[in-house]
C-alpha positions as CSV (number, residue, x, y, z in Angstrom):
1,M,34.5,-4.6,2.1
2,Q,31.4,-2.8,0.3
3,R,29.9,0.2,2.4
4,C,26.6,0.4,3.5
5,N,24.0,3.2,1.6
6,M,21.7,3.4,4.8
7,R,21.7,7.0,6.6
8,K,21.6,7.6,10.0
9,D,18.2,8.3,10.3
10,D,17.5,4.8,8.7
11,F,19.4,2.8,11.3
12,T,17.4,4.8,13.6
13,R,14.5,4.4,12.1
14,L,14.7,0.6,12.3
15,R,16.5,0.7,15.7
16,H,12.9,1.8,16.7
17,M,10.5,-0.7,14.5
18,I,12.4,-3.6,16.0
19,E,12.3,-2.5,19.3
20,F,8.6,-1.8,19.2
21,A,8.0,-5.3,17.8
22,R,10.3,-6.9,20.3
23,D,7.7,-5.2,23.1
24,A,4.6,-6.3,21.0
25,A,5.9,-9.8,21.0
26,M,6.8,-9.4,25.0
27,S,3.1,-8.6,25.4
28,A,1.6,-10.9,23.5
29,K,3.7,-13.8,23.5
30,E,3.8,-14.7,20.0
31,L,2.4,-13.1,17.0
32,L,1.4,-14.6,13.7
33,T,2.0,-13.6,10.2
34,P,-1.3,-12.8,7.9
35,D,-1.0,-16.4,6.4
36,E,-0.9,-17.9,9.5
37,A,-4.0,-15.7,10.9
38,A,-5.8,-16.6,7.8
39,L,-5.2,-20.1,8.3
40,L,-6.3,-20.2,11.8
41,L,-9.5,-18.0,11.0
42,K,-10.5,-19.8,7.8
43,M,-10.6,-17.1,5.8
44,T,-8.0,-15.5,3.0
45,K,-5.1,-13.1,4.1
46,R,-6.6,-10.5,1.9
47,T,-9.9,-10.3,3.8
48,I,-7.5,-10.4,7.2
49,L,-5.1,-7.7,6.5
50,K,-8.7,-5.5,5.4
51,W,-9.7,-5.9,8.5
52,A,-6.0,-4.9,9.9
53,R,-6.7,-1.9,8.4
54,E,-10.3,-1.2,9.6
55,G,-9.1,-1.9,13.2
56,K,-11.8,-5.0,13.5
57,I,-8.2,-7.1,14.5
58,E,-5.6,-5.9,16.8
59,S,-2.5,-5.7,15.2
60,V,1.3,-4.6,14.5
61,R,3.1,-2.9,11.4
62,V,6.6,-3.8,11.9
63,S,7.1,-1.6,8.6
64,R,5.2,-0.8,5.6
65,K,5.5,-4.3,4.2
66,I,5.0,-6.3,7.3
67,I,2.0,-6.8,9.6
68,L,2.2,-9.4,12.3
69,F,-0.9,-10.1,14.4
70,A,-1.1,-10.8,18.1
71,A,-2.2,-14.9,18.3
72,E,-4.5,-13.3,21.5
73,A,-6.4,-11.7,19.2
74,I,-7.0,-13.8,16.8
75,E,-8.3,-16.3,18.4
76,S,-10.6,-13.7,20.5
77,S,-11.9,-13.1,17.2
78,S,-12.3,-16.5,16.2
79,K,-14.9,-16.8,19.0
80,R,-16.5,-13.4,18.5
81,R,-16.8,-14.8,14.8
82,P,-20.6,-16.2,14.0
83,L,-20.0,-19.6,11.5
84,K,-21.3,-19.4,8.5
85,Q,-24.4,-21.9,7.8
86,N,-24.4,-23.6,4.0
87,W,-28.0,-24.5,4.4
88,P,-31.7,-22.2,4.1
């Protein structure tokens, strides 16, 4: 049997991140990945992540690499976002 290299602090931090994500999921009911949010808003994943950093879209950072978005926040930002006109 192989030993786990994680320390007790790592397990505690991971448990807190999971509990935080679970609480966010309970309150938001549905969480979306950056790819799913970008698809709904018809923009790039890069822009979605930039907006999350700037605080324009509500997001939940589960870990350093994992960011999730509340579906309700994505829907409300899509309603607020003006449509771009392609003609002069």
